[in-house]
C-alpha positions as CSV (number, residue, x, y, z in Angstrom):
1,X,-22.1,-4.3,85.5
2,X,-25.4,-3.1,86.5
3,X,-23.8,-0.5,88.9
4,X,-21.4,1.0,86.1
5,X,-24.3,1.3,83.7
6,X,-26.4,3.3,86.4
7,X,-23.2,5.4,87.1
8,X,-23.0,6.1,83.3
9,X,-26.7,6.8,83.0
10,X,-26.6,9.2,86.1
11,X,-23.8,11.1,84.5
12,X,-25.5,11.6,81.4
13,X,-28.7,12.7,83.2
14,X,-26.6,15.1,85.3
15,X,-24.8,16.4,82.1
16,X,-28.2,16.9,80.4
17,X,-29.8,18.6,83.5
18,X,-26.7,21.1,83.6
19,X,-27.4,21.9,79.8
20,X,-31.1,22.2,80.4
21,X,-30.8,24.4,83.3
22,X,-28.1,26.5,81.5
23,X,-30.5,27.1,78.6
24,X,-33.3,28.1,80.9
25,X,-31.4,31.4,81.8
26,X,-32.7,34.2,79.6
27,X,-29.1,35.7,79.0
28,X,-28.0,32.4,77.5
29,X,-31.0,31.9,75.4
30,X,-30.7,35.4,74.1
31,X,-26.8,34.9,73.4
32,X,-27.5,31.8,71.2
33,X,-30.7,33.5,69.6
34,X,-28.7,36.5,68.5
35,X,-25.7,34.3,67.4
36,X,-27.8,32.3,65.1
37,X,-29.4,35.5,63.6
38,X,-26.0,37.2,63.3
39,X,-24.5,34.0,61.7
40,X,-27.3,34.3,59.0
41,X,-26.5,37.9,58.4
42,X,-22.9,37.3,58.2
43,X,-23.5,34.5,55.6
44,X,-25.4,37.1,53.4
45,X,-22.7,39.6,54.0
46,X,-20.1,37.0,52.7
47,X,-22.3,36.4,49.8
48,X,-22.2,40.2,49.0
49,X,-18.4,40.3,49.6
50,X,-18.0,37.5,47.1
51,X,-20.1,39.0,44.4
52,X,-18.6,42.5,45.0
53,X,-15.0,40.6,44.8
54,X,-15.9,38.9,41.5
55,X,-17.5,41.9,40.0
56,X,-14.7,44.5,40.9
57,X,-11.7,42.7,42.1
58,X,-9.0,44.8,43.7
59,X,-10.1,47.9,41.5
60,X,-9.9,51.6,41.6
61,X,-13.7,51.7,42.2
62,X,-13.5,49.5,45.1
63,X,-10.5,51.5,46.7
64,X,-12.6,54.7,46.3
65,X,-15.7,53.4,47.8
66,X,-13.8,52.3,50.9
67,X,-12.3,55.9,51.0
68,X,-15.7,57.4,50.5
69,X,-17.1,55.2,53.4
70,X,-14.4,56.1,55.7
71,X,-15.8,59.4,57.1
72,X,-19.6,58.5,57.2
73,X,-18.6,55.1,58.8
74,X,-16.1,56.8,61.2
75,X,-18.9,59.2,62.3
76,X,-21.3,56.3,62.8
77,X,-18.9,54.1,64.8
78,X,-17.4,56.7,66.7
79,X,-20.2,59.3,67.7
80,X,-23.5,57.7,66.8
81,X,-22.7,54.2,68.2
82,X,-21.0,55.9,71.1
83,X,-24.1,57.7,72.0
84,X,-26.2,54.5,71.7
85,X,-23.8,52.7,74.0
86,X,-24.2,55.3,76.7
87,X,-27.7,55.6,76.3
88,X,-28.5,52.1,77.2
89,X,-27.1,52.0,80.8
90,X,-28.4,55.4,81.5
91,X,-32.0,54.6,80.2
92,X,-32.0,51.5,82.6
93,X,-31.0,53.5,85.4
94,X,-33.8,56.1,84.7
95,X,-36.3,53.3,84.3
96,X,-35.3,51.9,87.8
97,X,-35.2,55.3,89.4
98,X,-38.3,57.3,88.1
99,X,-39.6,55.2,85.2
100,X,-39.8,58.5,83.3
101,X,-38.7,56.9,80.1
102,X,-40.9,58.8,77.6
103,X,-39.1,62.1,78.4
104,X,-35.8,60.3,78.3
105,X,-36.4,58.9,75.0
106,X,-37.5,62.1,73.4
107,X,-34.3,63.7,74.8
108,X,-32.2,61.1,73.3
109,X,-33.7,61.1,69.9
110,X,-33.4,64.9,69.6
111,X,-29.7,64.6,70.7
112,X,-28.8,61.9,68.2
113,X,-30.6,63.7,65.4
114,X,-28.9,67.0,66.2
115,X,-25.4,65.2,66.3
116,X,-26.2,63.6,62.8
117,X,-27.2,66.7,61.2
118,X,-23.9,68.6,62.4
119,X,-21.6,65.9,61.2
120,X,-23.3,65.7,57.8
121,X,-22.7,69.5,57.5
122,X,-19.1,69.2,58.7
123,X,-18.4,66.0,56.4
124,X,-19.9,67.9,53.5
125,X,-17.8,71.0,54.0
126,X,-14.5,69.5,54.5
127,X,-14.7,66.7,51.8
128,X,-12.1,68.3,49.4
129,X,-9.7,69.0,52.2
130,X,-9.9,65.6,53.7
131,X,-9.3,63.6,50.6
132,X,-6.5,65.8,49.1
133,X,-4.7,65.9,52.5
134,X,-5.2,62.1,53.5
135,X,-4.9,60.6,50.1
136,X,-2.6,63.0,48.0
137,X,-0.9,62.3,44.7
138,X,-4.0,60.6,42.8
139,X,-5.5,61.9,39.5
140,X,-8.6,64.3,39.5
141,X,-10.7,61.3,38.1
142,X,-9.7,59.3,41.2
143,X,-10.9,62.2,43.5
144,X,-14.2,62.7,41.4
145,X,-15.0,59.0,41.8
146,X,-14.6,59.4,45.7
147,X,-16.8,62.5,45.8
148,X,-19.6,60.9,43.5
149,X,-19.9,58.0,46.0
150,X,-19.4,60.0,49.1
151,X,-22.4,62.4,48.5
152,X,-24.5,59.2,48.1
153,X,-23.4,58.0,51.5
154,X,-23.7,61.2,53.6
155,X,-27.7,60.7,54.2
156,X,-26.7,57.2,55.7
157,X,-25.4,59.1,58.9
158,X,-28.8,60.1,59.9
159,X,-30.2,56.7,59.2
160,X,-27.5,55.0,61.0
161,X,-27.8,57.3,63.9
162,X,-31.7,56.7,64.6
163,X,-31.4,53.1,63.8
164,X,-28.7,52.5,66.5
165,X,-31.0,54.3,69.1
166,X,-34.0,52.2,68.2
167,X,-32.0,49.0,68.1
168,X,-30.8,49.8,71.7
169,X,-34.4,50.4,72.9
170,X,-35.2,46.9,71.3
171,X,-32.3,45.3,73.2
172,X,-33.3,46.8,76.6
173,X,-36.8,45.5,76.1
174,X,-35.4,41.8,75.2
175,X,-36.3,42.2,71.4
176,X,-33.0,40.8,70.3
177,X,-34.1,39.0,67.2
178,X,-35.3,42.2,65.7
179,X,-32.4,44.2,66.7
180,X,-30.2,41.8,65.1
181,X,-32.1,40.9,62.0
182,X,-32.2,44.5,60.7
183,X,-28.7,44.6,59.4
184,X,-29.6,42.0,56.8
185,X,-31.1,44.6,54.5
186,X,-27.9,46.3,53.8
187,X,-25.9,43.4,52.1
188,X,-28.9,42.4,50.3
189,X,-29.5,45.8,48.7
190,X,-25.9,45.8,47.5
191,X,-26.2,42.4,46.1
192,X,-29.4,43.4,44.2
193,X,-27.9,46.6,43.0
194,X,-24.7,44.9,41.8
195,X,-26.6,42.0,40.1
196,X,-29.3,43.7,38.4
197,X,-28.5,47.5,38.2
198,X,-24.6,47.6,37.7
199,X,-24.8,49.0,34.3
200,X,-27.7,51.5,35.1
201,X,-26.2,53.0,38.4
202,X,-22.6,52.8,37.1
203,X,-19.9,53.9,39.4
204,X,-22.4,54.8,42.1
205,X,-23.8,51.1,42.5
206,X,-22.1,50.4,45.7
207,X,-22.9,53.6,47.3
208,X,-26.5,53.8,46.2
209,X,-26.8,50.1,47.4
210,X,-25.6,51.3,51.0
211,X,-28.0,54.2,50.8
212,X,-31.0,52.1,50.0
213,X,-30.1,49.3,52.6
214,X,-29.5,51.8,55.2
215,X,-33.0,53.2,54.8
216,X,-34.4,50.0,54.7
217,X,-32.9,49.1,58.2
218,X,-34.5,52.3,59.7
219,X,-37.9,51.6,58.2
220,X,-37.8,47.9,59.5
221,X,-36.6,48.9,63.0
222,X,-39.3,51.7,63.3
223,X,-42.0,49.5,62.1
224,X,-41.0,46.9,64.9
225,X,-40.6,49.5,67.5
226,X,-44.0,51.1,66.9
227,X,-45.7,47.5,66.7
228,X,-44.0,46.5,70.2
229,X,-44.9,49.8,71.6
230,X,-41.2,50.4,72.5
231,X,-41.2,54.0,71.1
232,X,-42.8,56.4,73.8
233,X,-42.2,60.1,73.6
234,X,-43.0,62.9,75.8
235,X,-41.7,66.5,76.3
236,X,-37.9,66.2,76.5
237,X,-36.2,67.0,79.6
238,X,-32.5,68.1,79.2
239,X,-32.1,68.6,83.1
240,X,-32.9,65.0,83.9
241,X,-30.1,63.6,86.0
242,X,-29.5,60.4,83.9
243,X,-29.7,62.6,80.8
244,X,-27.1,64.8,82.2
245,X,-24.9,61.7,83.2
246,X,-25.5,60.4,79.6
247,X,-24.1,63.7,78.3
248,X,-21.0,63.6,80.7
249,X,-20.1,60.2,79.6
250,X,-20.5,60.9,76.0
251,X,-17.4,62.9,75.3
252,X,-15.1,60.2,77.0
253,X,-17.0,57.4,75.2
254,X,-16.8,59.1,71.9
255,X,-13.2,60.1,72.3
256,X,-12.6,56.3,73.0
257,X,-14.3,55.5,69.9
258,X,-12.7,58.4,67.8
259,X,-9.2,57.2,68.7
260,X,-10.0,53.7,68.1
261,X,-11.6,54.6,64.8
262,X,-8.4,56.6,63.7
263,X,-6.5,53.3,63.9
264,X,-8.4,51.9,60.9
265,X,-8.1,55.4,59.0
266,X,-4.4,55.4,59.7
267,X,-4.1,52.0,58.3
268,X,-6.0,52.9,55.1
269,X,-3.9,56.1,54.8
270,X,-0.6,54.1,54.8
271,X,-2.1,51.6,52.6
272,X,-3.0,54.2,50.2
273,X,0.8,55.1,49.9
274,X,1.5,51.6,48.5
275,X,0.4,50.2,45.0
276,X,-3.3,50.4,43.9
277,X,-5.4,47.8,45.4
278,X,-3.5,47.6,48.8
279,X,-6.5,49.3,50.5
280,X,-9.0,46.7,49.0
281,X,-6.4,43.9,49.9
282,X,-6.3,45.1,53.5
283,X,-10.1,45.2,53.7
284,X,-10.4,41.8,52.3
285,X,-7.8,40.3,54.6
286,X,-9.9,41.5,57.5
287,X,-13.1,39.9,56.0
288,X,-12.7,36.4,57.7
289,X,-11.3,37.9,61.1
290,X,-14.1,40.4,61.2
291,X,-16.5,37.5,60.7
292,X,-15.3,35.4,63.6
293,X,-15.0,38.3,65.9
294,X,-18.1,40.2,64.6
295,X,-20.3,37.0,64.9
296,X,-19.1,36.7,68.5
297,X,-18.8,40.4,69.6
298,X,-22.0,41.4,67.9
299,X,-23.7,38.8,69.6
300,X,-22.3,39.4,73.1
301,X,-22.7,43.3,72.6
302,X,-26.3,42.9,71.9
303,X,-27.0,40.9,74.9
304,X,-24.3,41.8,77.5
305,X,-24.5,45.6,77.7
306,X,-28.2,45.6,78.9
307,X,-27.3,42.5,81.0
308,X,-24.4,44.1,82.8
309,X,-26.1,47.5,83.0
310,X,-28.9,45.7,85.1
311,X,-26.5,43.5,87.1
312,X,-24.1,46.2,88.2
313,X,-27.2,48.0,89.7
314,X,-28.4,45.0,91.5
315,X,-25.1,43.4,92.6
316,X,-21.9,44.8,91.4
317,X,-19.6,42.1,93.0
318,X,-21.4,39.3,91.4
319,X,-21.4,41.1,88.1
320,X,-17.5,41.0,88.3
321,X,-17.5,37.3,89.0
322,X,-19.8,36.5,86.1
323,X,-17.4,38.6,83.8
324,X,-14.3,36.8,84.7
325,X,-16.2,33.3,84.1
326,X,-17.4,34.6,80.8
327,X,-13.8,35.9,79.7
328,X,-12.1,32.5,80.4
329,X,-14.6,30.5,78.3
330,X,-14.6,33.0,75.5
331,X,-10.9,33.2,75.2
332,X,-10.6,29.4,74.9
333,X,-13.6,29.1,72.4
334,X,-12.2,32.0,70.2
335,X,-8.6,30.6,70.5
336,X,-9.8,27.2,68.9
337,X,-11.8,28.9,66.2
338,X,-8.9,31.0,65.5
339,X,-6.4,28.3,65.0
340,X,-8.9,26.5,62.6
341,X,-9.3,29.7,60.6
342,X,-5.6,30.2,60.4
343,X,-4.8,26.7,59.1
344,X,-7.8,26.9,56.4
345,X,-7.0,30.6,55.5
346,X,-5.7,29.8,51.8
347,X,-8.6,27.6,51.0
348,X,-11.3,29.7,52.3
349,X,-10.1,32.8,50.7
350,X,-9.7,30.9,47.3
351,X,-13.2,29.5,47.8
352,X,-14.9,32.9,48.5
353,X,-13.2,35.4,46.3
354,X,-10.9,33.8,43.5
355,X,-12.8,34.2,40.3
356,X,-13.0,36.5,37.4
357,X,-11.1,39.7,38.4
358,X,-9.7,38.3,41.8
359,X,-6.6,36.3,40.8
360,X,-4.6,33.6,42.5
361,X,-1.9,36.3,43.3
362,X,-4.6,38.2,45.0
363,X,-5.6,35.1,47.0
364,X,-1.9,34.7,48.3
365,X,-1.8,38.3,49.4
366,X,-5.2,38.5,51.1
367,X,-4.7,35.0,53.0
368,X,-1.4,36.1,54.3
369,X,-2.9,39.5,55.6
370,X,-5.9,37.4,57.0
371,X,-3.7,35.0,58.9
372,X,-1.7,38.0,60.5
373,X,-5.0,39.6,61.6
374,X,-6.6,36.5,62.9
375,X,-3.8,36.2,65.6
376,X,-5.5,38.9,67.8
377,X,-9.1,37.6,67.4
378,X,-9.5,36.0,70.8
379,X,-8.1,39.3,72.3
380,X,-10.7,41.5,70.3
381,X,-13.5,39.3,71.5
382,X,-12.5,39.5,75.1
383,X,-11.7,43.1,74.8
384,X,-14.9,44.1,73.6
385,X,-16.6,42.3,76.5
386,X,-14.4,44.3,78.8
387,X,-15.6,47.6,76.9
388,X,-19.2,46.7,77.5
389,X,-18.6,46.1,81.1
390,X,-16.5,49.2,81.7
391,X,-19.3,51.1,79.9
392,X,-22.0,49.7,82.2
393,X,-20.1,51.1,85.2
394,X,-19.3,54.4,83.4
395,X,-15.5,53.9,83.3
396,X,-15.4,55.6,79.7
397,X,-12.7,58.1,80.7
398,X,-10.0,55.4,81.1
399,X,-11.1,53.7,77.8
400,X,-10.5,57.1,76.1
401,X,-7.0,57.3,77.4
402,X,-6.2,53.7,76.2
403,X,-7.5,54.4,72.9
404,X,-5.5,57.6,72.5
405,X,-2.3,55.4,73.4
406,X,-3.4,52.8,71.0
407,X,-3.8,55.3,68.2
408,X,-0.4,56.9,68.8
409,X,1.3,53.6,69.0
410,X,-0.4,52.3,65.9
411,X,0.7,55.4,64.0
412,X,4.3,55.0,64.8
413,X,4.3,51.3,64.3
414,X,2.3,51.6,60.9
415,X,5.2,53.9,59.6
416,X,8.2,51.7,60.5
417,X,6.6,48.3,59.7
418,X,5.3,49.5,56.5
419,X,8.6,50.6,55.4
420,X,9.9,47.0,56.1
421,X,7.0,44.8,55.2
422,X,4.6,46.8,53.2
423,X,0.9,46.3,53.5
424,X,1.7,43.1,55.7
425,X,3.4,45.5,58.2
426,X,0.2,47.4,58.6
427,X,-1.6,44.3,59.5
428,X,1.1,43.2,61.8
429,X,0.8,46.5,63.6
430,X,-2.8,46.2,64.0
431,X,-2.5,42.7,65.7
432,X,0.2,43.8,68.2
433,X,-1.8,46.9,69.2
434,X,-5.0,45.0,69.6
435,X,-3.4,42.4,71.9
436,X,-1.7,45.1,74.2
437,X,-5.0,47.2,74.2
438,X,-7.1,44.2,75.5
439,X,-4.5,43.2,78.3
440,X,-4.5,46.8,79.5
441,X,-8.2,46.8,79.8
442,X,-8.2,43.4,81.6
443,X,-5.6,44.8,84.1
444,X,-7.8,47.8,84.8
445,X,-11.0,45.8,85.1
446,X,-9.4,43.5,87.6
447,X,-8.2,46.4,89.8
448,X,-11.7,48.0,89.6
449,X,-13.0,44.6,90.8
450,X,-10.6,44.5,93.8
451,X,-11.9,47.9,94.7
452,X,-15.5,46.9,94.6
453,X,-14.5,44.0,97.2
454,X,-12.5,46.3,99.3
455,X,-15.4,48.9,99.5
456,X,-18.0,46.0,100.3
457,X,-16.1,44.9,103.4
């Protein structure tokens, strides 16, 4: 009996020792830190969505707000975030090679500011053409409502661009809690505007809430970066080798983000051809899947891109080994969470959204869309980890080709599946494309790993 108790105690001690040693690793501590902060931000975000849902339902105002957000959000996700993503590995390479980061920072900030201003001008000039071609057949009042909100959202492009770059710098310097916490200002701003200033702000309430929250994000990040002495400028050098490498990688990375972003635009285009409220239903149907994937992906993106960027410089073969272990664990964990989310989908949608203007019929519609979208959540999580890894080794060109193929396939499948299943067909198309895309990225990454091992022999 004594021996069995000793063995049991020994196993407990060994288990505790493994967990303790695991949490001693900085990357693991950072992942959990960012996860908890991201969870907090996501909860605030869901509170915002619940308030917006109860205030507007699946209304015309909400539809037009999502349309007005498409181009500014598209520019931010495709071009500005792409720039921030290629900035991180090349900044790390610069710091290890010459440590001339002051000049590199100045160069990067001038670039992102220039890109933001160019896209603001383009977005402003082509607004009328964009909304009439992509969303035809609506009333003049509908288009006027889109443009009213659109003009308030345009300045956000500059705020988002500079914020993404400062956030990247904070991640590189292991200031993960600040780079993760800043996004809480946006949902809080929208909540305050809807609850207290809805009558005053009228139809621009959601757009103005977004504008104020975006500026607050930038102000917070700038304050932290100055306080932590992360911002350090010197005369820009556009001939710097790593700056040139960054610029070379940007078109491929931006193209990848562009084609991927077009999938969402395509989905909303086809949804706009259906009954009013379909765009809003599609967006609400993606809230829970976005919460699950977003919580994990945002956490891992914040920590893993700087982590992989440093590891591939030191030991690329070991970096591949760490990647494969992480993917296996993530897929299992995300799969379990996804099954639970699908089984509780009806109850969750009813709890979060069904009140006032959001009816039981809306709950049924959104819940079914949510279940379809949830299926590819584990593939999305692992796919984004692969994207981060491939970005760290500058394989952006291949990802651009994959994104182009995904966009074309999505366009074709959207058309045919919408004809058969309506808005549910659009969600089904997104799920199928998402799974295939992640599997293609995995196959390519495995092949790259084999080449690394072959070249090291």
